[in-house]
C-alpha positions, -999 to 999 in steps of 0.1 A, spaced: -441 -100 504 -438 -62 502 -436 -55 464 -416 -23 472 -386 -45 482 -381 -58 446 -348 -46 434 -320 -53 409 -301 -73 436 -329 -94 449 -333 -130 438 -315 -144 408 -310 -130 373 -327 -152 346 -317 -131 317 -295 -101 309 -291 -82 276 -281 -48 263 -312 -32 247 -304 1 229 -288 22 257 -303 1 285 -295 -32 303 -324 -55 304 -324 -77 335 -350 -103 342 -351 -114 378 -369 -140 400 -375 -144 437 -399 -170 451 -429 -169 427 -423 -133 415 -407 -125 382 -399 -90 370 -375 -70 349 -355 -38 351 -341 -15 324 -309 1 338 -330 13 368 -341 1 402 -377 6 389 -397 -25 383 -409 -24 347 -433 -53 349 -442 -79 375 -456 -114 372 -468 -140 398 -456 -172 382 -482 -191 402 -510 -169 388 -497 -152 356 -530 -134 348 -530 -115 381 -521 -78 379 -500 -69 409 -489 -33 405 -511 -3 411 -503 16 379 -515 -11 354 -544 -19 377 -556 17 374 -554 15 336 -582 -10 337 -607 15 351 -624 15 317 -637 -20 325 -662 -5 349 -681 13 321 -669 0 288 -689 -32 279 -676 -61 258 -669 -68 230 -639 -45 230 -610 -39 208 -579 -28 228 -547 -14 214 -517 -16 237 -488 6 228 -457 -7 248 -457 -45 254 -433 -46 284 -438 -78 303 -472 -86 287 -492 -78 318 -524 -67 299 -520 -95 274 -520 -122 301 -550 -105 319 -571 -102 287 -563 -137 276 -592 -151 297 -616 -125 284 -627 -140 251 -647 -108 241 -617 -85 244 -595 -84 214 -560 -70 219 -533 -59 195 -499 -50 210 -472 -27 195 -436 -29 207 -406 -13 190 -380 -36 206 -377 -71 193 -357 -79 224 -386 -70 247 -410 -91 225 -386 -121 228 -383 -116 266 -421 -114 271 -425 -147 251 -397 -165 269 -400 -153 305 -434 -137 310 -459 -162 296 -471 -141 267 -502 -159 254 -495 -176 220 -526 -160 204 -513 -124 212 -509 -102 181 -477 -82 185 -465 -57 159 -428 -49 160 -430 -11 153 -428 22 172 -461 36 186 -457 67 165 -453 49 132 -481 25 140 -506 52 147 -495 72 117 -501 44 93 -533 29 108 -569 40 109 -586 17 134 -618 16 155 -602 8 189 -625 11 219 -595 15 243 -559 25 239 -533 18 266 -500 36 263 -468 29 283 -438 42 263 -406 58 274 -373 71 259 -342 70 281 -362 66 313 -383 98 306 -416 106 289 -414 98 253 -409 129 231 -438 120 209 -462 128 238 -453 164 233 -463 164 196 -498 173 186 -496 151 156 -492 121 179 -526 129 195 -542 135 161 -530 100 150 -542 87 183 -576 103 178 -581 86 144 -574 52 159 -601 53 185 -639 52 182 -660 83 191 -666 68 225 -631 54 228 -609 61 258 -571 64 262 -549 56 292 -513 69 293 -488 60 320 -466 90 327 -436 99 349 -435 137 349 -407 154 369 -425 188 373 -458 205 371 -444 227 343 -437 196 321 -472 182 329 -489 214 319 -468 215 287 -480 180 279 -516 188 286 -514 219 265 -504 197 235 -535 176 238 -554 208 230 -589 204 216 -583 169 203 -597 152 234 -624 172 251 -625 152 284 -595 143 305 -586 131 340 -555 122 360 -550 93 385 -523 101 411 -504 76 433 -490 81 468 -462 56 465 -452 62 429 -440 91 407 -464 79 380 -495 96 368 -521 80 345 -537 104 321 -571 95 308 -583 110 275 -617 108 258 -639 126 233 -670 115 253 -677 121 290 -657 101 316 -680 88 343 -679 108 375 -667 94 408 -702 86 420 -709 66 389 -676 48 392 -680 40 429 -715 26 421 -702 4 392 -673 -7 413 -695 -19 442 -726 -32 424 -713 -63 405 -702 -44 374 -665 -49 382 -656 -77 358 -619 -69 363 -621 -82 399 -598 -53 410 -607 -30 439 -607 4 421 -617 24 452 -582 40 458 -579 49 421 -613 65 420 -606 84 451 -573 98 436 -590 107 403 -588 144 393 -611 156 364 -594 183 343 -611 213 328 -630 205 295 -637 228 266 
């Protein structure tokens, strides 16, 4: 099945609810289950026959760290969505995940319709508030947060990155899923990161508007290293990262 054909009119609606200013619609067709938030865009997708499988390119690319970061790992996931990372990491006993989600409705949906593992630790709080009040040694931070279908305003505030910085280890890495409408907005966002994270890179997608921003205070492996790791048995994620490595752009460092 072509995943690009998934739409708010395909299949049957399993659940529908008003969440803040959006309409949450959980849909199913054959063995695929997904949800929309007042938009044709698929927010999260699950294969009900193989729930741990990651089907969409954007979350797949956010697992690039598994090529060079070795277990045990502590992962902080800001933005639960359909629990795609939580299901994936459930079979990795040496990866500990804490998830943060500000909407209780989204948490309830993930538990009821998206096979959220029972052992998952979910904090019902905004990403901003959580980072502000915590001081943790996370090895990896995954961020997928939006406001009214656009980039969350906190991503344009330097304090958010300062709080992010104090919640990752010196060798920690951050992956942020972005939808940026213009180069000007992207440059503004990158300017806010400033001198907090010395190393950064972007993953681009040919079929999606998304960008994945990678931030770190330690060097990000170059393409040659990543290709070697991807093809020499170090790919414990079992995902073909070739296309993501090829579309990786390293940004200027200080």
